[in-house]
C-alpha positions in Angstrom: -11.5 4.6 -11.9 -13.5 1.4 -11.3 -17.1 1.8 -10.6 -17.1 -1.1 -8.1 -19.6 0.4 -5.7 -22.2 1.1 -8.4 -21.5 -1.8 -10.7 -22.9 -4.8 -8.8 -25.6 -5.1 -11.3 -23.3 -4.8 -14.3 -23.2 -7.6 -16.9 -20.9 -10.4 -16.1 -18.1 -11.1 -18.6 -16.1 -14.3 -19.0 -12.4 -13.9 -19.3 -11.9 -16.9 -21.5 -13.8 -19.6 -23.3 -14.0 -21.7 -20.3 -16.3 -19.2 -18.6 -18.4 -18.1 -21.6 -21.3 -20.2 -20.6 -21.9 -17.8 -17.6 -22.7 -14.7 -19.6 -26.0 -14.6 -17.8 -24.0 -13.0 -15.0 -26.1 -11.4 -12.4 -29.1 -13.7 -13.0 -27.1 -16.3 -11.1 -25.3 -16.1 -7.8 -21.6 -16.6 -7.2 -22.3 -20.1 -5.9 -24.4 -21.0 -8.9 -21.7 -19.9 -11.3 -18.8 -21.4 -9.5 -17.1 -24.4 -11.1 -14.4 -26.7 -9.8 -10.9 -25.8 -11.0 -10.5 -29.3 -12.6 -13.1 -28.3 -15.3 -10.8 -25.5 -16.6 -7.9 -26.0 -19.0 -5.5 -24.1 -16.8 -5.2 -22.6 -13.3 -5.1 -19.1 -14.8 -8.4 -19.7 -16.6 -10.1 -20.8 -13.3 -8.8 -17.8 -11.4 -10.0 -15.4 -14.1 -13.4 -17.1 -14.1 -13.6 -16.6 -10.3 -13.0 -12.8 -10.8 -15.8 -12.6 -13.4 -18.5 -14.2 -11.3 -17.9 -12.5 -8.0 -20.6 -10.0 -6.9 -19.2 -8.0 -4.0 -21.7 -6.2 -1.8 -20.9 -2.9 -0.1 -21.9 -2.4 3.6 -23.4 -5.9 3.7 -21.9 -9.2 4.8 -19.7 -11.0 2.2 -19.1 -14.5 3.5 -16.5 -17.1 2.6 -18.0 -20.0 0.6 -21.1 -18.0 -0.3 -19.5 -14.9 -1.9 -15.9 -16.0 -2.5 -13.5 -18.9 -1.8 -10.0 -19.4 -0.4 -7.3 -20.4 -2.8 -3.6 -21.2 -2.3 -2.7 -18.0 -4.0 -4.3 -16.0 -1.2 -1.8 -17.3 1.3 1.1 -16.0 -0.7 -0.3 -12.5 -0.8 -1.1 -12.7 2.9 2.4 -13.8 3.7 3.9 -10.9 1.7 1.5 -8.5 3.4 2.4 -9.7 6.9 6.2 -9.3 6.2 5.6 -5.8 4.8 3.4 -4.8 7.8 6.0 -5.9 10.4 8.7 -4.0 8.5 6.8 -0.8 7.9 5.2 -0.4 11.3 8.6 -1.2 12.8 10.1 1.6 10.8 7.5 4.1 12.0 7.7 3.0 15.6 11.5 3.1 15.4 11.5 6.7 14.0 9.1 7.9 16.7 11.1 6.1 19.5 14.4 7.7 18.2 12.9 11.2 18.0 11.1 11.0 21.4 13.9 9.2 23.2 11.8 6.1 24.0 13.3 2.7 24.9 13.6 -0.1 22.3 11.0 -2.2 24.1 8.4 0.4 23.0 9.1 -0.5 19.4 8.5 -4.2 19.7 5.4 -3.9 21.9 3.8 -1.3 19.7 4.4 -3.3 16.5 2.7 -6.3 18.1 -0.2 -4.0 19.2 -0.6 -2.6 15.7 -0.6 -6.1 14.1 -3.6 -7.0 16.3 -5.4 -3.7 15.6 -4.8 -4.1 11.9 -6.1 -7.7 12.0 -9.4 -6.5 13.5 -10.1 -3.9 10.8 -9.0 -6.2 8.0 -11.7 -8.7 9.1 -14.4 -6.0 9.5 -13.8 -4.0 6.4 -11.9 -5.8 3.6 -13.0 -9.3 4.7 -16.8 -8.7 5.1 -18.5 -5.3 4.6 -16.3 -3.5 2.1 -14.8 -6.3 -0.1 -13.4 -3.8 -2.7 -11.5 -1.8 -0.1 -7.9 -2.6 0.0 -6.4 -3.4 3.4 -5.4 -0.3 5.5 -1.6 -0.6 5.5 1.2 1.8 6.4 2.0 5.3 4.9 5.7 4.8 4.1 6.3 8.2 2.7 5.5 9.8 6.0 8.4 8.1 7.8 11.0 10.9 6.9 8.5 13.5 8.0 8.0 12.1 11.5 11.2 13.7 13.0 10.0 17.1 11.7 6.6 16.6 13.3 8.2 15.7 16.6 10.6 18.6 16.5 7.7 21.0 15.9 6.0 19.7 19.0 3.5 17.4 17.2 1.5 14.7 19.1 1.1 11.2 17.5 -2.5 11.0 18.5 -3.4 14.4 17.2 -1.6 13.6 13.9 -3.4 10.3 13.5 -6.9 11.7 14.4 -6.5 14.5 11.9 -5.4 12.1 9.1 -8.5 10.0 9.9 -10.9 13.0 9.9 -9.5 14.5 6.7 -9.4 11.1 4.9 -13.0 10.5 5.8 -14.0 13.9 4.4 -12.2 13.0 1.1 -13.8 9.6 1.0 -17.4 10.9 1.6 -16.9 13.6 -1.1 -15.4 11.0 -3.5 -12.5 13.3 -3.9 -10.1 10.4 -4.1 -11.8 8.9 -7.2 -12.1 12.3 -8.8 -8.3 12.8 -8.6 -7.7 9.3 -9.8 -9.9 10.0 -12.9 -7.9 13.2 -13.6 -4.6 11.3 -13.6 -3.6 10.1 -17.0 -1.8 6.9 -17.9 1.4 8.8 -18.5 1.4 10.5 -15.1 0.5 7.3 -13.3 3.0 5.3 -15.2 5.8 7.8 -14.5 4.9 7.8 -10.8 5.1 4.0 -10.7 8.5 4.1 -12.5 9.9 6.6 -10.0 8.7 4.7 -7.0 9.8 1.4 -8.4 13.3 2.5 -9.2 13.9 4.5 -6.0 12.5 1.6 -3.9 14.6 -1.0 -5.6 17.8 1.0 -5.4 17.2 1.7 -1.7 16.6 -1.9 -0.8 19.7 -3.1 -2.7 21.7 -0.3 -1.0 20.3 -1.4 2.4 21.2 -5.1 1.8 24.8 -4.1 0.9 25.1 -1.9 3.9 24.0 -4.8 6.2 26.4 -7.2 4.5 29.3 -4.8 4.9 28.4 -4.3 8.5 29.0 -8.0 9.2 32.1 -7.9 6.9 30.6 -10.2 4.4 29.7 -7.9 1.4 29.7 -10.9 -1.0 26.6 -12.2 0.6 24.5 -9.3 -0.8 25.8 -9.8 -4.3 25.0 -13.6 -4.2 21.5 -13.1 -2.7 20.6 -10.4 -5.3 22.0 -12.3 -8.2 20.2 -15.5 -7.3 17.0 -13.5 -6.7 17.2 -12.1 -10.2 17.6 -15.5 -11.7 14.7 -16.9 -9.6 12.4 -14.0 -10.6 13.2 -14.5 -14.3 12.4 -18.2 -14.0 9.1 -17.6 -12.3 8.2 -15.0 -14.9 9.0 -17.6 -17.6 6.9 -20.2 -15.9 4.1 -17.7 -15.3 4.4 -18.3 -11.5 5.3 -14.8 -10.5 2.8 -14.8 -7.6 5.2 -17.2 -5.9 8.1 -14.6 -6.0 7.8 -13.3 -2.4 7.8 -16.6 -0.4 10.4 -18.3 -2.7 12.7 -15.2 -2.8 12.5 -14.9 1.0 13.3 -18.6 1.4 16.1 -18.3 -1.0 17.6 -15.1 0.4 17.4 -16.3 4.0 18.8 -19.7 3.3 21.7 -18.5 1.2 22.7 -15.8 3.7 22.5 -18.3 6.6 24.4 -21.0 4.7 27.1 -18.5 3.9 27.6 -17.6 7.5 25.4 -14.6 8.2 24.5 -14.4 11.9 20.8 -14.8 12.8 19.0 -15.8 15.9 15.4 -15.6 17.2 15.1 -13.1 20.0 11.4 -12.2 20.2 9.6 -14.6 22.6 5.9 -15.3 22.4 3.7 -12.8 24.3 0.8 -10.3 24.2 1.2 -6.5 24.0 -0.4 -4.2 26.5 -4.0 -3.7 25.2 -4.9 -0.8 27.5 -5.1 2.6 25.7 -4.6 4.4 29.0 -1.2 2.7 29.2 -0.1 4.0 25.8 -1.3 7.5 26.4 -0.1 7.9 30.0 2.4 10.5 31.0 4.7 7.9 32.5 4.0 4.9 30.3 3.7 4.0 26.6 4.4 7.2 24.6 5.0 9.1 27.8 3.3 12.2 26.3 -0.2 12.2 27.9 -3.2 13.4 25.9 -2.9 16.0 23.1 -4.0 19.6 23.5 -5.7 22.0 21.0 -2.3 23.4 20.2 -1.1 19.8 19.3 -3.8 19.6 16.6 -2.8 23.0 15.2 0.8 22.0 14.9 0.2 18.8 13.0 -2.6 20.1 10.7 -0.3 20.9 7.7 1.3 17.5 8.0 -2.0 15.8 8.1 -3.2 17.6 5.0 0.0 16.5 3.2 -0.5 12.9 4.4 -4.0 12.6 3.0 -3.2 14.5 -0.2 -0.6 11.8 -0.8 -3.2 9.0 -0.6 -4.6 9.5 -4.1 -1.5 8.8 -6.1 -0.6 5.9 -3.7 -4.1 4.3 -4.1 -4.2 4.9 -7.8 -0.8 3.1 -8.2 -2.2 0.1 -6.4 -5.4 0.0 -8.3 -3.4 -0.1 -11.6 -2.1 -3.6 -10.8 -5.6 -5.1 -10.8 -6.4 -3.3 -14.1 -3.3 -4.7 -15.7 -3.5 -8.3 -14.3 -7.3 -8.9 -14.2 -9.2 -10.0 -17.3 -11.7 -7.6 -19.0 -15.1 -6.9 -17.5 -14.1 -7.5 -13.9 -14.4 -3.9 -12.8 -16.8 -4.8 -10.0 -14.0 -6.5 -8.1 -11.4 -3.8 -8.6 -10.2 -1.9 -5.6 -12.4 1.1 -4.9 -10.4 4.2 -4.1 -13.2 5.8 -2.1 -14.0 2.6 -0.1 -10.3 2.2 0.6 -10.1 5.7 1.9 -13.1 5.1 4.1 -11.7 1.9 5.7 -8.2 3.5 6.1 -9.8 6.6 7.8 -11.7 4.5 10.3 -8.7 2.3 11.0 -6.5 5.4 11.5 -8.9 7.1 13.9 -9.4 4.1 16.1 -5.8 3.0 16.0 -4.6 6.4 17.1 -7.1 6.5 20.0 -5.9 3.1 21.1 -2.3 4.2 21.1 -0.9 2.6 17.9 2.1 4.2 16.1 0.9 3.4 12.6 -0.1 5.9 9.9 -2.3 4.2 7.4 -2.5 4.1 3.7 -3.3 1.5 1.0 -1.5 -1.8 1.8 0.9 -2.2 -1.2 2.6 -5.4 -0.1 -0.8 -7.1 -0.1 -2.6 -5.7 -3.2 0.4 -6.0 -5.6 1.0 -9.8 -5.1 -2.7 -10.4 -4.9 -3.3 -8.7 -8.2 -0.5 -10.5 -9.9 -2.0 -13.8 -8.6 -5.4 -12.8 -10.0 -7.1 -12.9 -6.6 -9.8 -10.6 -5.3 -9.3 -8.8 -2.0 -11.5 -10.6 0.7 -10.1 -14.1 1.0 -6.4 -13.0 1.2 -7.5 -10.2 3.6 -8.8 -12.7 6.1 -5.6 -14.8 5.9 -3.5 -11.6 6.3 -5.4 -10.9 9.5 -4.7 -14.4 10.8 -1.0 -14.2 9.9 -0.7 -10.8 11.6 -2.2 -12.2 14.8 0.1 -15.3 14.7 3.1 -13.1 14.1 2.1 -10.7 17.0 1.5 -13.5 19.5 4.2 -15.9 18.5 6.9 -13.3 18.2 9.5 -15.3 16.3 8.2 -14.6 12.8 8.8 -11.0 13.5 12.6 -11.6 13.8 12.7 -13.4 10.5 10.6 -10.8 8.7 12.9 -8.0 9.6 16.2 -9.9 8.8 17.7 -8.0 5.9 18.2 -10.9 3.4 14.5 -11.7 3.9 13.2 -8.2 4.2 15.0 -6.6 1.3 14.3 -9.3 -1.3 10.6 -9.4 -0.2 10.1 -5.7 -0.8 12.0 -5.8 -4.1 10.2 -8.7 -5.8 6.9 -8.1 -4.0 6.5 -4.4 -4.5 9.2 -2.4 -6.3 9.9 -4.6 -9.4 6.1 -5.0 -10.0 5.9 -1.2 -9.7 8.5 -0.8 -12.5 6.8 -3.3 -14.7 3.4 -1.6 -14.3 4.9 1.8 -15.0 6.5 0.5 -18.2 3.3 -1.2 -19.2 1.4 2.1 -18.8 3.9 4.2 -20.8 4.2 1.9 -23.9 1.7 3.7 -26.1 0.9 7.2 -27.3 2.5 10.3 -25.8 2.5 9.0 -22.3 6.3 9.1 -22.1 6.3 12.9 -22.1 4.1 13.0 -18.9 6.1 10.1 -17.4 9.4 11.9 -17.8 8.1 15.1 -16.3 6.6 13.3 -13.2 9.9 11.5 -12.6 11.8 14.7 -13.0 9.6 16.7 -10.6 9.5 13.8 -8.1 13.3 13.8 -8.0 13.1 17.6 -7.4 10.8 17.4 -4.3 8.9 14.2 -3.8 6.2 12.0 -5.5 3.3 14.0 -4.2 4.7 17.2 -5.7 5.6 15.4 -8.9 2.1 13.9 -9.3 0.2 17.2 -8.6 2.5 19.3 -10.9 2.5 16.9 -13.8 -1.3 16.2 -13.5 -1.8 20.0 -13.9 0.5 20.3 -16.9 -0.9 17.1 -18.5 -4.6 18.1 -18.1 -3.8 21.6 -19.5 -2.5 19.9 -22.6 1.0 21.3 -22.3 2.4 17.7 -22.3 1.0 14.3 -23.0 -2.1 13.6 -25.2 -3.7 16.9 -26.4 -6.9 15.0 -27.5 -7.5 13.9 -23.9 -7.0 17.4 -22.6 -9.5 18.8 -25.1 -12.2 16.5 -23.9 -12.0 17.6 -20.3 -14.3 20.1 -18.8 -12.9 23.4 -17.5 -13.3 22.1 -13.9 -11.3 19.0 -14.6 -8.8 20.6 -17.0 -7.3 23.2 -14.8 -9.5 24.2 -11.7 -9.2 21.0 -9.7 -5.6 20.2 -10.7 -4.6 23.8 -9.9 -6.3 23.7 -6.5 -4.6 20.4 -5.7 -1.1 21.7 -6.8 -1.5 25.0 -4.8 -2.6 23.2 -1.7 0.1 20.6 -1.8 2.9 23.1 -2.6 1.7 25.5 0.1 1.6 22.8 2.7 5.1 21.6 1.7 6.4 25.2 1.9 4.9 25.6 5.4 6.6 22.4 6.8 9.9 22.9 5.0 9.7 20.2 2.4 10.6 22.4 -0.6 14.4 22.1 -1.2 16.4 25.2 -0.3 13.3 27.0 1.1 13.1 27.5 4.9 9.8 26.4 6.5 7.2 29.1 6.6 6.0 28.0 10.0 8.7 29.1 12.5 10.5 26.4 14.5 10.2 23.6 11.9 13.6 24.2 10.3 
């Protein structure tokens, strides 16, 4: 776990010879140590130097120009993040609308509303006062759970408020960073491999299903094949950070040129900004305000949602550790700060009437880390792009078009997940833990796989025995056992263990 919040005074390290003359580090400010990119031998050397001289400040203003700069690479990460945001919030809103019987107009308006809400919190937290907090994105693994929550009588506001409250408790107690520290490379690598493979396969399957629905199945093959060639070339040219925009451009252009139907339908506009509209009995969600019973119904689901944050956040932090140069820990994503910002964003968003359930923003942090960029500058651009997409409307149509959407998620998130997982399981006995976490994730889900394998790994039954021997009794089995028992119990209560009926009546 990075010690970002405590390491502002740590020695500054240069990533290459071009930055060695700045070893004085904290004796000089970021502005004093900054040098023009033209003075470096390569673009990569300049970007790595920028990472080594940044001095992020927690709960104080971090200003563009004074504490960080905007670079072209930031716009690429922001573009990928905006596409991902439209897609993921749209998926949650659609699932709720289908389960509650709401009209399709609810989906579009709530997605626009959520984009504006997200932009505000991005600016406040990741852009200014918590520069090592990753953007508060969307909790994708919760999507298949939503119909269960609705069927049990759960209320979206109660669900969101409990997630925010539990997340804040975990952040204040630094429980997120503790669980991250107890997760070995093998467990984390296996988790990334599972998520990367399942995600890639699902998007390829989704693209083929779309192509077959328009009776042009060959389009999917051509788009995927050309995307693979483009990604390989970008890897060869060391320009992988351009993968998302170029792949989206390639996929969309090829599909349209081959006759795939597409038209802009979402006109410019502004969503209803009145929370009373969204929580009215005859408007918005058409549910009114939640009752005490509503909170009791969603409590186990909220516990599960927050418990799934740690492996999610840990997987995202890994990308910075792999792509950033040594001695840049102070600009690494802080798991506890990210939980703090996500909790605040979830609480306020739910009160306002948004459909989003938040987590670490993967479609932002992955391309940003690959491009060797810190969080703040790209965060502000992401906020700007989200507002533009919400107000303009037309970019939303393009972002959710399958040839654009599927390749964006594959090259921007899932392939990098696979690469990071393989990188983490190259050495030692990490493959044992990786195999078990994949096996157990297939059995139930990634949260179950992570908690079970972390327990087995820390006990020394699998993985590196030397690592287990160095752990304290608390870290070796007490904390992992508690985590596994809590997660498994909650999954049993809500009916997520295969073949076992829900312990809470009425959920299955």
